[in-house]
C-alpha positions, 0 to 999 in steps of 0.5 A, spaced: 251 241 717 254 237 712 261 236 710 264 233 703 258 229 701 261 228 694 264 221 695 263 214 698 258 209 698 250 210 697 249 208 704 253 214 706 249 219 702 242 216 703 239 221 707 242 227 702 239 223 696 232 222 698 232 229 700 234 231 693 230 226 690 223 228 693 219 234 692 223 241 693 217 245 696 216 240 701 220 244 706 220 239 712 224 234 708 226 227 711 229 221 708 231 216 713 226 211 710 228 212 703 233 207 699 236 210 693 242 207 689 247 212 687 254 212 683 260 215 685 260 220 679 262 227 680 261 232 675 265 237 679 271 233 680 271 230 673 271 223 674 270 218 680 272 221 687 278 219 691 277 214 697 281 218 701 276 223 701 270 218 703 264 221 705 263 223 713 258 227 717 260 233 720 255 235 726 255 242 727 255 244 735 248 247 734 247 248 742 254 250 743 252 257 744 246 256 748 250 258 754 251 265 751 246 271 753 246 276 747 241 280 751 244 287 753 244 285 760 248 279 758 253 283 754 253 288 760 254 282 765 260 279 761 263 286 760 263 287 768 266 280 769 272 282 764 273 288 768 273 284 775 278 279 772 282 284 769 282 288 776 284 281 780 290 280 775 292 287 777 291 286 784 295 279 784 301 281 779 302 289 780 307 291 784 307 298 788 311 301 782 306 298 777 300 301 781 303 308 781 305 307 773 297 306 772 295 312 776 301 317 773 303 314 766 310 318 767 312 313 771 313 308 765 318 312 762 321 315 768 323 308 771 327 306 764 330 313 763 337 313 760 340 320 762 345 320 757 341 318 751 335 322 752 336 328 757 339 332 751 334 330 746 329 332 751 332 338 753 333 341 745 326 338 743 322 342 749 326 348 748 325 348 741 317 347 742 317 352 747 320 358 743 315 356 738 309 356 743 310 362 746 308 367 740 303 362 737 300 361 744 299 369 744 296 369 737 291 363 738 289 367 745 287 373 741 283 369 736 279 366 741 277 373 744 282 372 750 287 376 753 294 374 750 297 372 756 291 366 756 295 363 751 301 363 755 297 360 761 295 354 756 302 352 754 304 352 761 299 349 766 296 343 762 303 342 759 305 340 766 299 336 768 300 332 761 307 331 762 305 327 769 298 324 766 299 323 759 301 317 755 304 320 749 311 321 749 312 326 744 305 330 744 305 337 745 299 340 748 297 347 748 292 352 745 291 350 737 288 354 732 281 350 730 279 350 738 281 357 739 276 359 733 271 355 735 271 358 742 272 365 739 266 364 734 261 361 739 262 365 746 261 372 742 254 370 741 253 369 748 256 375 750 253 381 748 258 387 746 264 382 745 264 382 738 266 390 738 273 388 742 279 388 737 284 388 742 282 384 749 289 386 752 287 394 752 280 395 754 276 401 755 272 402 762 265 400 758 269 393 755 272 391 762 266 387 764 264 384 757 271 381 757 271 379 764 264 375 763 267 372 756 273 370 760 269 367 765 265 363 760 271 361 757 274 357 763 267 354 764 267 351 757 274 348 759 271 345 765 265 342 761 270 340 756 275 337 761 269 333 764 267 330 757 274 328 756 275 324 762 268 321 762 269 319 755 276 316 757 273 312 763 267 309 760 271 307 754 267 311 749 273 313 744 270 309 739 265 315 738 271 319 734 270 313 728 264 317 726 268 323 724 271 320 718 278 323 715 273 327 710 269 330 715 275 333 719 279 334 713 274 339 710 272 342 717 279 344 718 280 346 711 274 351 711 276 353 718 283 354 716 281 359 711 276 362 716 282 363 721 286 366 716 281 371 714 280 373 721 287 375 722 288 378 715 286 385 718 292 385 723 296 385 717 292 390 713 292 394 719 284 395 719 279 395 725 273 391 723 268 387 727 269 379 727 265 375 722 265 368 721 262 367 714 266 368 708 261 372 705 261 377 711 268 377 712 269 379 704 264 384 705 267 387 711 274 387 708 272 390 701 268 396 705 274 398 709 280 396 705 281 404 704 283 404 711 289 400 710 295 402 714 301 401 709 306 401 715 303 395 718 301 392 711 309 392 709 311 389 716 306 384 717 307 382 709 314 381 710 313 377 717 308 372 713 313 371 707 319 370 712 315 365 716 312 361 711 319 361 708 323 358 714 317 353 715 318 350 708 325 350 708 325 347 715 320 341 712 324 340 706 331 340 708 333 336 714 340 340 714 335 346 716 330 343 720 332 348 726 329 353 722 322 351 723 321 352 730 325 358 730 320 362 725 315 365 730 321 367 735 325 370 729 319 375 727 318 376 734 325 378 736 325 382 729 318 386 731 321 387 738 327 390 736 323 395 731 319 397 737 325 398 742 330 401 737 326 404 731 320 406 735 315 404 730 310 404 735 310 411 734 309 411 727 303 407 726 304 400 728 299 398 733 302 394 739 299 388 744 299 393 750 299 390 757 300 383 758 299 381 766 306 378 769 307 372 773 304 365 774 296 364 773 292 365 779 287 360 781 280 360 778 276 354 781 271 359 784 269 361 776 267 354 775 260 355 778 255 357 778 254 356 771 247 359 769 249 358 761 251 351 762 245 349 756 248 354 752 256 352 753 254 344 753 253 344 745 259 348 744 263 343 749 261 337 745 263 340 738 270 342 741 271 336 745 270 331 739 274 335 734 280 336 739 279 328 741 280 326 734 286 331 732 290 329 739 289 322 739 290 321 731 297 325 733 298 321 739 297 314 735 301 316 729 307 318 734 307 312 738 307 308 732 313 311 729 317 311 736 315 304 737 311 304 744 304 302 746 299 308 747 293 306 751 288 310 748 283 311 753 288 313 758 291 318 753 284 321 753 283 321 761 290 324 761 288 330 756 281 331 760 286 331 767 290 336 763 284 341 762 282 340 769 288 343 771 288 348 766 281 350 768 283 351 775 289 356 773 286 361 768 287 356 762 282 355 756 281 349 752 287 345 750 289 339 746 295 336 742 298 340 736 299 338 729 305 343 728 308 343 735 308 335 736 311 334 729 317 339 731 317 336 738 318 329 735 323 331 729 327 335 735 328 328 738 324 328 744 324 321 747 319 322 753 314 327 756 320 330 760 320 335 753 313 337 755 315 339 762 321 343 759 317 346 754 312 348 760 318 351 764 320 355 758 313 358 758 313 359 765 320 363 765 317 368 760 311 369 764 315 370 770 320 375 767 319 377 760 311 379 759 313 386 759 318 385 753 312 382 749 307 387 751 311 391 746 310 386 740 307 389 734 300 386 733 301 385 726 306 379 728 301 375 731 297 376 725 302 373 721 304 368 726 297 365 725 296 366 718 302 362 717 300 356 722 294 355 719 296 354 712 298 347 714 291 346 715 289 347 708 288 340 705 287 341 698 291 335 696 286 330 700 280 333 696 284 331 690 285 324 692 278 323 695 275 326 688 280 320 684 278 315 689 271 316 692 266 321 690 262 320 696 268 321 701 269 327 696 262 330 697 262 329 704 269 333 704 266 339 700 260 339 704 264 340 711 268 345 707 263 349 704 258 349 710 264 352 715 266 357 710 259 360 708 254 358 713 257 357 720 263 352 723 258 348 727 252 347 722 258 346 717 261 340 721 254 338 723 252 337 715 258 333 714 257 329 720 250 328 718 252 326 710 257 321 712 252 318 717 247 318 711 252 314 707 253 309 712 246 308 712 246 307 705 251 303 704 248 298 710 241 298 707 244 297 700 249 292 701 254 288 696 251 282 693 254 277 688 252 271 683 258 267 684 261 261 680 267 256 681 274 258 678 276 252 673 280 247 676 279 249 684 274 249 689 274 257 690 267 261 688 268 268 686 264 273 683 262 272 676 262 280 675 269 280 677 271 273 674 267 272 667 270 265 666 268 263 673 263 256 672 256 256 673 252 250 673 245 249 670 239 248 675 244 251 681 244 258 683 250 260 688 249 267 691 253 271 696 251 276 701 257 281 703 253 284 709 249 282 716 242 281 714 237 286 718 231 290 718 234 295 714 237 291 708 233 285 708 228 288 703 234 289 698 237 283 699 230 279 697 230 283 691 237 282 689 236 274 690 229 274 686 233 278 680 239 273 680 233 267 680 230 270 674 236 271 670 239 264 672 232 261 671 232 264 664 239 262 663 238 254 665 232 253 661 234 257 655 241 255 654 241 248 657 233 246 658 234 245 666 229 248 671 232 252 677 232 247 683 237 249 688 239 256 690 245 256 694 246 262 699 253 263 701 253 266 709 260 267 710 260 274 710 254 274 714 256 276 721 249 278 724 242 276 723 236 280 727 229 278 727 227 281 721 232 278 717 230 271 720 223 273 717 226 275 710 229 268 710 223 265 711 219 268 706 225 267 701 225 259 703 217 259 701 218 263 695 223 259 692 219 253 694 213 255 691 218 255 684 220 248 685 227 251 688 230 248 694 234 254 698 241 251 701 245 255 706 253 255 707 257 256 712 253 260 717 257 263 723 255 260 730 251 267 732 247 266 725 246 259 727 243 260 734 239 266 731 236 261 726 235 255 731 231 260 736 226 261 730 226 254 728 229 256 721 233 250 720 227 245 721 223 249 716 229 249 711 231 242 712 237 241 716 240 237 711 241 243 707 246 247 711 253 246 709 260 248 711 262 250 704 259 252 698 263 247 694 260 241 698 253 244 697 254 245 690 257 238 689 251 235 693 246 238 689 250 236 683 249 229 685 242 230 686 241 232 679 245 227 676 241 222 680 235 224 677 238 224 670 240 232 669 246 234 667 250 239 671 256 240 667 259 247 668 258 253 663 262 259 663 259 265 666 260 269 660 253 266 658 249 269 663 249 277 665 252 278 672 248 285 672 250 290 677 252 287 683 
């Protein structure tokens, strides 16, 4: 590989001159015995070259990477070696406290806990989230098709576990709306007769075994999700969430928000209808049963909904009244309970929750097996895990950045898995981090995981002492709480933004949104993920390429479409490939380079009477080259040589050079035609043309069409 052969004596550039003066189609050019007298004129520099830039050879370390095994076994061996080195480092440097913190991340903040500064903030935040999660948890459990007390269990045991093993200090763990919808809509398809149960708290003798089976499947699903969570964290597979783009999740959550809201409107209207997931089915059921509306529940539910939305918006928009946001759900619960206990509205057409089991949750490890429905539960668990994982880790990262502490992503995923294992052992369905409650937790001043621990015991207090009180809560209250909560999930502003910025991302968003609304939750999400992957494949198979020219007065080369005044050189074409070269895109790359060649050849001949003698390929952005890509480059070398043009490569990475070296491509191309920079290559080629009496004076790119890159 050469560096700066633009100046110096003729002897220094002897090999280059001979290589350029000989016949270009000769691919294995060698000029060691040829003597050519050269001048010091460089058309790029505009005059004689400076002596301090004397020509010198830069010998590229061709064999420097030969000891690196890029095979699968070699990659795994290096990974295993890194793990062993990391483990030895821990053994040598970790104290017993460090090892304890490695197992229980809570030790990290406990060892530096500042009681006077942190305790009150954690207490206020924990109580605020506790007031918020009690009514929300009961509402989400109903959405999942489970007894309301399961929502309280999910806000108690997993919170306690996460406070010990979670690495985020502000994440509020518990039941969430989207997960509840996924569980409820899928399990009803596995349990015959469950769709007719409108109130899981009050059951007929015939419905009890149906609900019992539904509850068992929910716990088994939580075990599978916990296993997947833990496996992803242990094996460091968190990168899989990268395939769920924000456009996919934004469209999914927006569609799910409308589906959730419509499924709860029946409680506000006071009508009893079977559960439906598709928008058209829900609309048909509401139209058919609208005549059964109960005005008492409609007035109470609508009033609660207006109150909840008002308190949430005021709390979000005003720091002075931020305390109103977490108190909204508790406020409507208190009003609803007062209306029952004082006004006896339950005797005047207002339906109440009914029996809520008192006390702490009982062990349900015995429910984990046998698991005859495993094959049916596994696809549901994968979808739930992926959605929860993306939601929870994105919240945790944002909170960690905002509060300036380090979050270990894989340890965070393991923590969520262990929290779900603990929950599944004590009557809890799948839980994850909540957007709204985590925001309240952070805004209320939470400093450490102690806030999550306090939230858990607020819920525990309710379980021990107050479940008989909440059993008289009007059902329309839960519906209003869910509807007000999911309004924040409707991300229409994101859709508008994507439409302005990137139409393909907007298409993915709409596919996810409409698929969830009109087909089903799983199919809609699958369609969006599939479409997103197709776009990735499309962009990979048709990468950006460009014809580049020299910015006047510099040695910088840029896209002539972006810089129309960039200078091109008759007889010398410079192109750039902005992607790895592999089997999926090599044909497109060859087609683009041939199109550039035809355009440049015509321009050189008609405008300047010069044939195209050099095609320079900038390989700086090329990070990978596979066997098919190497074969394609060999075909390009032959194609250009047959037209009397020499292919020149610039700045290939060590990995790319190794791949070419293995295939013998540098010898086929000619090792003298591999340069460190584009400017070096252009300077050398210009000198070769000048030696043959061909002028390579620069011309502006406006003389040639850049076409569509």
